[in-house]
C-alpha positions as a printed Julia matrix, in Angstrom:
181×3 Matrix{Float64}:
 198.73  122.76  205.84
 196.2   120.06  205.67
 194.16  119.54  208.74
 194.6   115.95  210.46
 190.78  115.36  210.17
 190.62  116.13  206.38
 193.78  114.02  205.82
 192.0   110.99  207.76
 188.89  111.64  205.51
 191.08  111.54  202.12
 192.71  108.31  203.59
 189.31  106.67  204.36
 188.06  107.65  200.72
 191.21  106.04  199.05
 190.9   102.79  201.23
 187.3   102.75  200.42
 187.99  102.74  196.64
 190.46   99.45  196.9
 188.41   96.51  195.87
 188.58   93.58  198.58
 190.65   90.85  196.9
 188.55   87.96  198.58
 185.35   89.71  197.49
 186.64   90.14  193.93
 187.97   86.47  193.68
 184.44   85.28  195.12
 182.61   87.3   192.67
 185.04   85.98  189.87
 184.37   82.24  190.85
 180.67   82.85  191.19
 180.6    84.1   187.62
 182.89   81.26  186.43
 180.38   78.72  188.11
 177.35   80.25  186.44
 179.09   80.26  183.17
 180.64   76.82  183.34
 176.95   75.39  184.0
 175.52   77.04  180.96
 175.33   75.77  177.5
 176.89   78.72  175.73
 180.24   78.28  173.84
 182.42   79.51  176.74
 180.8    77.05  179.21
 181.4    74.38  176.74
 184.93   75.61  176.21
 185.54   75.13  179.9
 184.15   71.82  180.23
 186.11   70.81  177.02
 189.42   71.75  178.48
 188.91   69.87  182.0
 187.91   66.75  179.72
 190.87   67.24  177.74
 193.04   67.65  180.68
 191.76   64.57  182.32
 192.2    62.52  179.15
 195.65   63.97  178.62
 196.63   62.67  182.16
 195.39   59.32  181.16
 197.2    59.45  177.96
 200.42   60.32  179.76
 200.25   57.68  182.41
 199.38   54.77  179.72
 202.25   56.28  177.45
 204.91   56.35  180.06
 203.54   52.92  181.4
 203.83   51.25  178.03
 206.82   52.95  176.7
 208.82   49.52  176.89
 206.54   48.2   174.03
 207.74   50.91  171.91
 206.8    54.6   171.41
 204.4    54.19  168.78
 202.47   51.34  170.43
 202.46   53.27  173.53
 201.14   55.97  171.51
 198.47   54.1   169.95
 197.23   52.45  173.34
 197.48   55.76  175.09
 195.57   57.33  172.43
 192.91   54.94  172.04
 192.24   54.74  176.03
 192.31   58.73  176.31
 189.97   59.26  173.33
 187.35   56.9   174.51
 187.37   58.75  178.09
 187.38   62.1   176.24
 184.58   61.09  173.9
 182.36   60.08  176.87
 183.3    63.11  178.91
 182.24   65.23  175.87
 178.95   63.49  175.32
 177.99   63.74  179.02
 179.55   66.65  180.43
 180.99   69.1   177.74
 178.02   69.25  175.45
 175.37   67.62  177.61
 174.26   65.48  174.61
 174.0    61.95  176.14
 170.12   61.93  175.52
 170.76   62.86  171.93
 173.96   61.08  171.2
 174.58   57.43  172.02
 177.73   56.02  173.25
 178.61   54.33  169.99
 178.14   57.26  167.73
 180.11   59.3   169.9
 183.03   56.85  169.89
 182.76   56.61  166.04
 182.58   60.19  165.24
 184.68   61.44  167.87
 187.18   58.66  167.43
 187.35   59.5   163.58
 188.2    63.07  164.55
 190.97   61.69  166.88
 192.37   60.02  163.97
 193.97   63.16  162.75
 195.58   63.36  166.15
 196.83   60.05  166.21
 198.63   60.57  162.7
 199.97   63.69  163.56
 201.36   62.6   166.83
 202.71   59.57  165.5
 204.45   61.25  162.77
 205.79   63.66  165.22
 207.08   60.97  167.24
 208.89   59.28  164.3
 210.35   62.66  163.23
 211.64   63.18  166.98
 213.2    59.63  167.09
 214.94   60.25  163.8
 216.1    63.52  164.9
 217.08   62.85  168.55
 217.08   59.03  169.09
 217.55   59.14  172.83
 214.64   61.54  173.46
 213.24   60.87  176.93
 209.71   60.38  177.69
 209.23   63.78  179.05
 210.02   65.49  175.8
 207.96   63.01  173.96
 204.86   63.75  176.16
 205.47   67.37  176.02
 205.58   67.33  172.2
 202.61   65.03  172.07
 200.58   67.53  174.47
 201.46   70.43  172.31
 200.33   68.87  169.09
 197.34   67.49  170.69
 196.27   70.92  172.24
 196.19   72.47  168.85
 194.33   69.56  167.31
 191.9    69.85  170.48
 190.97   73.24  169.41
 190.06   72.03  165.99
 188.22   69.11  167.52
 186.09   71.16  169.87
 184.87   73.21  166.88
 184.04   70.01  164.94
 182.47   68.21  167.78
 180.31   71.36  168.76
 179.33   71.99  165.15
 179.14   68.47  163.65
 178.81   65.75  166.19
 176.82   67.12  169.13
 174.92   70.18  167.79
 173.64   68.46  164.72
 172.36   65.32  166.7
 170.4    67.79  169.08
 168.93   69.61  166.25
 167.79   66.56  164.47
 166.03   65.47  167.84
 164.47   68.76  168.33
 163.22   69.03  164.79
 161.24   65.58  165.29
 157.63   66.65  165.31
 155.55   65.84  168.2
 152.24   64.21  167.26
 149.21   65.46  169.14
 145.84   63.99  169.06
 143.51   66.04  166.67
 140.29   67.54  168.26
């Protein structure tokens, strides 16, 4: 038979090993905030996803609002407006490159990458219309979102490697002239 005092001590030891859920969540949140504010790939990926979500919400709102103009027209205008927003968010927030990359350059290079998304989503919308002529806006938006997410991963890699990192490297490799003594 186990002594009641020993049983209480065992219970206390077992309870001491159970992590506090609130503390665990707080520690995780602190770690994510530190990593999000950094310049590493993980931090950039988090900011890229947030910018992508915001620009996707803008796309969906424009697409649904302008659907009466036709699916392809609504897609084109939605892609243009959401791409401009995404490019600016990526320039300023995701890659923190607003000092190294101007607005026009980010729009042209980032927009050039977005053309791939426009071609893919427009082709998919045409195929969907052919297969299901009365497909609703919800199915269309979900399909475009899935394609855009896939292309977004490729776009992140290209923006990180080509547009923003190359510009920062070019700026940092410019020699600083100092007076000779």
